[in-house]
C-alpha positions, 0 to 999 in steps of 0.5 A: 760759093755753091754753084748754080745748076747751070754753072760748071767748075766756077761760078759765072762771076769767077769765070768772067774774071778769067783772063784769056790770051789773045792774038797776036801771040808767039807761035813757039811760046804763045806769049802775046806779041806787041800789037804793032808787030803783026808780021812777027811770028815769034817773040825775040826770046824764041827767035834767039833760042831756036826752040824745037816746037812747030806751034804752041797753043795756049788758052790762058796766061800763067798768072796768079789766078790761073796758077791758083786754079791749076794748083787747086786742080793738081794738089787739092784734087779738084778736077771739076774746076777743069770744066770751067776751062772747057769753053775757053779751050773750045774757043781756042781750038776753033782757030786751028782750022787746017792745023788739026792734029791726027792724035792727042798725046798728053804729057805723062807725069813721072810715076811718083807724082802720078801715085801722089796725085792719083790722076794726070791733069794733062790727060784730063785736058787731053780728054776735053781736046779729044772730044772737041776735035774728035781725035784719039788720045794716045797715052803711052807713046811718050815716057817720062823719067823721074824728076826730083824737082817739082816743076810747080816750084820753078820759074819758066826758065827753070822749068824749061831747063828741068824738063830737058832730057826728061821725056822719051818716045816709048812707042814710035809706031803709034806716032810715026807719020801722024801730026801730034798735039802734045798736051800739058797744063803749063808750058 
């Protein structure tokens, strides 16, 4: 339906229906932890896997609603939908406290997908975060090889496997001795 003048991205009804992630959550994958495990910091899967991430922040679950919205943004080029996430992202970022990063680094798309989409949704998210945190974006520090399997068609486990070896540091001097917040749309 058409949006009202004071609505942005989604109407109020749809915005109210969006689910957000709550604490306690795994610090490595951001999946909710059972409420009775308040002292646990990582879920069982991440403890067993030994992930190489200091902390992961997620705003919304990758459920059917958010998957559909992300696909609208990415594949139908409806970038304005990201405006609906600004308030949710801002609320999550307020919880960072002293963990605020020095720089924001969007995860790059491979060159083929960048040409197909004409934009990188991770850069759009990084712009929102950069503005909220008043931190600079460093776009060319990380590179990506060409991926033949689209992440959007894979399960979470397959996405993790498919991403192995895909990324490399292009310009170490831009990130050396700086805490970095890597931004991607789906974990």
